[in-house]
N, C-alpha and C positions, 0 to 999 in steps of 0.2 A: 323285577319278578327273578324270584330264586334260580338259579341256575341248577335245574335237575332232571329236565327233559333232554334226550338226545334223540328225537325223531327225526331229526334232518336225514337219517340214514334209512335206505329203503327196506332192509331187513333188520333182523334181533340180531342175526351172525355179524352183519355189518358192524352192528349198533357195540356187541362185545369187542369187536376190535380196534375201538376207538380209544386207544389208550394213549395217543397226542393230543397236541394243542396248536392252534393254528399260529402262525408266526404273529399277524398282525391281530386276530381276534382273540385273544390270550384265552377268553373264558369258551370257545368253541373247542368241542374235543373233534380229532379228527383222525382218521386212518394212518399208520406210519405212512410217511413217503407223500402224502398231502399233504404238508404243512403251510406249503406255498400256493397253492391252488387257488382259482377263484372259487369262491364261493356267493349263494345269490343271499344278498343282504338282506331282503324282504323274507326269506325263509330263516335266516339265523335270528330276526325281530322277533318271529313269529313263534317258532319253536325253542329257542333257547334265550328270548328275551335280552335284555343290557345289564349290566350291572348298576347298582346305584351310583358310583363312583366314578363308574365309566360316562354314565349320563350327566351328574354332574358337572365333571369336568367340560364335558361339551358346551353346556349351556353357560358356565364361566368362559371356557375360551369363546364363544359367541359373543358374549355380551364385551368381552375385552376387546373382540377386531372390532365390534361396531363401534365403541366409544372411540378407539383410535382411528377408524374410518372417519369417525365423524371431525376430527382435527384435522382432516388433509385438506379440505378447502379453506380454511382457516389459517393454515399453515402457508398455501398457496398465496391468500389473500395479502396476506401478512407482508411475503416477499416482494408481491407487486407493489402494495402501497408504499413500502420502504423505498424501494426503487425508483418511483414515482416522484415521492416528497424529494428525496436527495437530488433525483437529476433538477427538480423544480429551482430549488434554492440554489443548488451549485453552479448551474450555467456553465460548465467548461469550457464550452463554446467561446462565450463571452471573455474568460480572462485569458484564454490562450490567443485570442485574438488580440487584445491589446499587450501581452506580453511577447509575442511575435514581433507586432510594431515596432514594439521599443528596442529589441534584443537585434532585428533584421538592421534598422535604422542605424545604431551604434556600430555593429559587425561591418556594415556595407559603407556607411557613409561620412562615419568620424575618421577621416582618413590625413595623412601627414606625409612629408616628403614630398611637396609640391613640385610641378615643372617650374619653369622659370616665369612663365606668364600666369601662374598661379591657376590653371582650369584643371589639372588632375595630379589627386595626391596618388602616390605609388604604394604607402602603407596602409595598414590598419590596424587594429587593436592588436592583433596577433604578432606584428611585425614588429613590438616593442620588448627589445632585448637588451638597453642600454638604460641609465639613466634619463642621459641626454632626450632618448626616444620618448621614455615617460612626459616630459615635461612639453616635448613638441606634440604629442600626441593629444595631450590635454589643454594646450592652447590652440591649434589649429583645427582639431576635430573636436573633440567634445564642446567645448565650450563655443564653436562655431553653429554645433547643433543646438544645444540646450539653451547658451545663451545668447538668443540669434541678435544679432544689432544690425541688421537690413534686410530689406526684403529679399525674397526668393524670386530673382527675374530670371528670362531666360538668357542663357551664355552670350548671344550674341547682341544682348542691349548691354550700354552702359550703366552701371549700377553706382552712382555717385552718392543715393541719398543714404546715409546715416542716422540711427535713433540715438539720443543720451543716453538711455539705458536699454537693455536687452527686453527683447519680447519676453511676454509671460507665457508664451503658449510653445509647447514643442509638438511636432508633426499635426500642427495645426486645432487639434482637438483636445489636447491635454494640456492642463495649466499649470506651470512649474511652482512649485510652492518653496520658495525661499531663494535657490540657487543651487551650487553645487558643495556637497560637504568632501573636503578629505580629510583623512586621518590615518594613522598608520599603527602598529605593532612593532615594539622593539626589544631586540634582545639583548641582556648585558655584555659589559666587556671585560676582559679576562687578559691577563699577560701571561705573555710564554715565559717559561723559566729560560734561564740566562745561556743555559746550554742550547738551546733550542733556539734561540733570537736571531741567531745567523741565517738559518733555513727558512724564515717568515719572518721580516723583520718589521709587524705592525701588531698591535691588539688583536685576539680572537674575538670574535663578535659571534657568539652561540646563537642557536635560537630560543633557548630556554625555555620557560613555561606559558609566554605569553601567546604561541602560536597554537591553536587548534586545530592546525590543518596537519597533514602530511608532504614536508615539503620535496620529498622524494620523487612524487607520482603526482601528474595532473590531477586536480581538485577535482569531484564530480559536485553537479550543481548541489545535491543534496548536502555535501559534506560542506560547502560553503555556506549554505542555510542554517546548517544545525553548530558549526561551529562555534565554541565560546569563547571567543581570542579575547585579550586583554590588550585592549588600544590604552596608548598614551595621550590622555586630554590633553595635556600641555600642548601638543603639536596637530590639534585639531584646526582647520583653519577651511573659511566660506567665502567662496567666489558668488557672492550675492549680485541678484538679477537686476536690482535699482542700482548698481554701481555700473560706471561707464566701463566700455571696455577698457579703455587706457588703465584704469585702476586696478583690473583685475590682473591686466599683463603684470602691472608693476609688481604685484603681488604673487605671482608666479616667478618672477625673473627675481624677488627677495628670496623665495623659498629653494630655489636651484642655487643661487650664490650661497646662503649660509648653510648649506648642505642638509637641508631638510629630508630629504635622501641620503641616507649613508650606507656605510658598512651595518649600522646598527639594524638599520631598518629589516622585517623579517615579513611586515605584510602592510600593503597600502590598498586602502579601499575608498573610491571615488562614489558618491552615491546621490542621487536626486530625488525629489518624490514629486509625482505629478497627479492630479486630477483630472477624471475624465466624468463630465456631467452626462453624456449621452447612455453610458454603462454605470454610472454612480459607482465608479471605481476608485481606490486607492493604490497607486502604485511605487512602489520604491526599489529603483534600480541599482543596483550594484556593479560596481566594475572592480574587480578583485585581482591586485597584482602582487603574488607570491615570488620575493626571492630568494632562492635557495642559496642554501651554501657551496653550492656546486659553480653557482655563479648565472644558474637559469630561472627565467621569468615564467612563472607559469601564470596565464591571465584567462579571466573568466569573465562571462557577464551574464548576471543574474537578475530579470526585475522578478518581482513577485507583487500581485493584486490581491486586494479583499476588496468585497462590496462594502459601501457603506450601510447597506439598509435592505434584508433580505424579506423585506415586505414593502416595497413601493408602491405606489399607487397608481398598478398600472392593470393592465387587462389580465391576468395571470392573478390577480391579490386573490380574489375569491375562490378560483380554483386552488390555490398553494392551502388557504386558509381549511378547505372542506379536505383538502388530502391530509392536512396535518392533523384536523380533528378525528378522522379515522384512524388514522396510526397510533393515536394517543387512546382511543375507543378499544383498540384492539390489545394493549400492552395491560390498560385498565382490565378490559373483558378475561382477559389472561389471569390475572393477578386476582379475581375474584373466583373462578375455576379452582385455581389451586389453594386459596383462601378455603374455599367451601369444603373442599376432600381435607386436608389437614384438619378443619372444626368436625368435619365430623368423625374423622379417627379418634381425635382427642376425646369425643364424646362416647364414642364405641368403648374407648380402653381407659376409660376417665376410671375406673377402679383398679386397672393394672398401673398408673401413672404414667406422666407425658412423655418419658422417655421410651415407654412402650409402643406410646402412639406415633411418635417420631421416628421408632425402627422400624414398623410398619409401612409409616410413610416415605423413608427414605430409599430411593432407586434413582437409579443413574436418568431415567427421562423425567423425572420430576427435579432432580439437580438442572438438567439443561434448562426447564422451563424456568425456573428462577432466576439462573442465569439470563435468559431472554427478556427477562421483565425486566431486574436490574439494568442490564446495559441498553435496553431499548429507554428507560426511562433516564438513565444517566446522557444517552446521545440526546434527546430531547431537553433537557436539563440545560447541558452546556451548551447546546444549540443558540437559547434563547439567551443565555448571559452575554456569550461572545455577539450577537446580534444587538442588544443592550449598549456594550462597550464600543461597538463600531458606531453606532449612532450617537452615541456621547461624544466620541473623538471628532465626528462630523460635526456636532454642534459647538465643537470648540473650535474648529476650524472655520466655520461661520462668522463666529464672534471675533476671532482674531483677525481674519481678513478686510482691513478696514480699507487698506491700498497698499502699493509696495512699500513706502518705506514704514510700516509697521511691522514688516520682516528684518529689520535691523538690527532688533534685539536675538543676538547670537543663540543667548540661554534660551529664550522660546523655542527658538528654530531647533535645537539641540532636543529639545522635551518632547515637542512634536513628533520629530523625527523617531526618534525612542520609542515613543509611546506607539506608531504605528508601525514600525519593526516587529514591538512585542505582539502585536495584534496579529500583524500577518503571521508570526512564529507560532500563536496560538492557535489561528486557522488552519494552520499545516498540521498540527499535531490532533486537533480534532477531527481533520477528515481520515487520518491513519486510523484514529478511534473508532468512528464511523465504518469505516471501510472493513472492520472486523465484525459488524454488526451480521452481515448475510453469511457468514460462517456459521453464527450461532443459529442461525434461522434454517441454513441447509440440515445442520444435525436435526431439529425439530422436523424436517421433512423427513426423514430418514424413521424415524419414529411414527408417522403418519402412513409412511410404505410398509413399514412392516404387518399394518393391517390387511397387507392385500398380497399375496404370495406373490405374482407376477411383480409386484414394484419392489417387493423385497430380495429381489435375486442379488443385487449388487452387496448389500449389506452382508447377507447369508452367504456367500459367496467369499467375501472377506473373510469373514468371520470363520467359516470351515478352513481357510486356507493359512490363516494367523502362524498357526507353526509352523508351518514347512516357509514361509514368507520371513518368518524371525530368522531361523536358520539360515536360510539363504541370503540375507541380509546381513548376516556376520559373514560370511565369505565374500558377497560383491562388494561391501565397504572395505574389506581388507586388502582387494585386488584393485578396486578403484582408487583408493588411496595411495596404494603402492605407485602406481602410473601418475598419480597426481604428482606426488613427493620427486617422482624422475624428471617429470616436465619442467618442475621448480629450478632442481638440479640444472637441466638441458640448458633450459631457453631463460631463466631467471633474469639472466644479466643484459640479455639483449632485446626483450619483447616484454613488453608493460603488462599484457596478458597473463603474464607470469611469473611475475615479480614479487609476487607473494604468495603465502602457502593459503590463503583465502581465493585467490585470484585465481592461481593455479587450479583449483577444486572447482572454481566457478568455470573455468576456462575449458576444463576435461568434459562437464557436464553438455556445456554450449556443443565439443565435440563428438558426443555421444548421441546429441540428436540432431548431428548432422551441419551445423553452424561452424566450419573452420575455414582457415586460410592456409591452407598447405604449404603455398610459394613464400610467406612470411617466415614460416617456420624452418622451410629450405634455407633460407638466408644463412642462418646459424650456422647448419651444416646438413648437406643435400642427405649424406649416409645416416647419420645419427638421428634427423628428423623423419627419416623413411623408415627407418626401423621401428624406431619409436610408436609411429601412426600404426606401422601395420601389424606391429602385435596389438597394440590395443585394440585397434578395430576388428581384429578377429578375435580375441581373447573374449573383450567384454561385451565387445556389440552384437558380433555375431554369436557368440556361444552363451555367455552368461546372460546376455539379456533377452534371448530366445527362452532361456531355461524359466528365466522369470514369467515369460507371457504362457511358457507350457505349465507351470505351477497353478496361473490363475485360471487357463484355459481347462484345466482337467476338472478343478473344484467346481468350475461354471458349468461345464457339460453334466455333471453329477447333481448339481442343485437345478438345472434347467428343466434336468430329467423326472425329476420331482414336481415339478408345477405344471407338467403339461395339461393334466386332468383337473386342475384346478378352476374356480370361477374367474373369468375376467372381470376387469374393474367395473364394466358396463350390469355385466350379468350381479354383481356383489351389490351396486348402488341399487340395482331395481329390487332386490331381494330385500337389503335394509327399509328403500322405500314402503313396500310392501307389508313388512313387516311394522313399520311404524304407523300405518294407517289402519 
């Protein structure tokens, strides 16, 4: 309707005074000073009409909001289905149960330094500080548990019964495959210059490039798992389960006498593989002893498990199958929607060329959709591939397992164990890969939230506060980084948590979140630690962190005030439902 009538005024004089425009309804003339006053929208529509461009913009906005709103249930369902599918296949509680049982038994029951009557071992794996301790623990502790040669009876009973070969079972329910493998990584040998030989009268043995672990700090379990250490295969030794205890004892004695563990040794790894048929898991347990060139021994016990088949014929088989099919259908449906939209634009702009169509199609949310499609497809394909690899490994184990004597072939043992370790490493990488998919789905949820003003409060707040947050972040990082460097300089030589710059940054963040041990820091120097801690908490926590919250809350308050009169989620859903009908 043409905007030519201004009959909303009570008189012609008032009509002639209408020389200004309303601040929101730009096409509506008002008397100067009344630009921000409330107006009767029905009267505006009746007397002044609505410009065509405003009306069309409203229609397009409503259609866009409706399309985005329709994606909200789908996006939420995708999150739920992926979480359900992952938890059904991952079954972390079973893996954790097996790994904790193995780790606890080795740490608590693999003992050495027994008393005179052999009933109590005073030391465990974490008391191995010398090479002699290592061989004592291997013989008296680890071999006694993994390669058990006599029944485990009550201690008051005499136990004279021994077996010719070791038991094939560990912790009653886990079958040992082959035995214990011992191998090591070695550093090179270097001669000192003659001018320095008087100070250290034997060759240097640096770690070199064979060791992929930091010898100066206790290695974390994930570092042991991810380490790409180069082992000396010529020094690989097996303590086989089908050999007698006397034979394995002689092997250990010969290793100790021949200097198998010497100055050039950088890392020793003992590993054994077990199969648990109750959970259908294959577990490789690695005990790593890192010999630092300071003389310190770092010890780690790292069991890792993998399922041999993620689709066993059990009560959950059909549940897993249905959930996986729904997930695949959702990814396929998303692909169809995006393909249809792209095809429509290609047809519409065929006269302008494909680049014009792609330019119209290219948007942030469409890119996120394609990432979700490709990533979800990749998760499904990689999972099915790894599951087939695990099943092939299980078939190989079953075909080779004829009896204990079949495992005398050390070459076959090494090949099977290495394949198992590679498979476990692949599953570890896959779980990290799959763990990123919920982040992509979360971004898609923000797209759906944008259709509902009350749900879009978070994203709109962050968007409007982005400039202030960016500039504040520069100041905050400069201040926080200065304190992290200061902490590294003050405490780095005395506390492991500050020994490196990355660790110092991590620990300072934990201090900021309230997780700190002030007493440990004060052992370095009470006055210095207190002054650092006091200034850090006052400036970074009490001042800067509260400034960050103030920036966000100020923007949030403004955004919240704009949506108080908007439709709720239930009202919007009702409106779209009746419009659809």
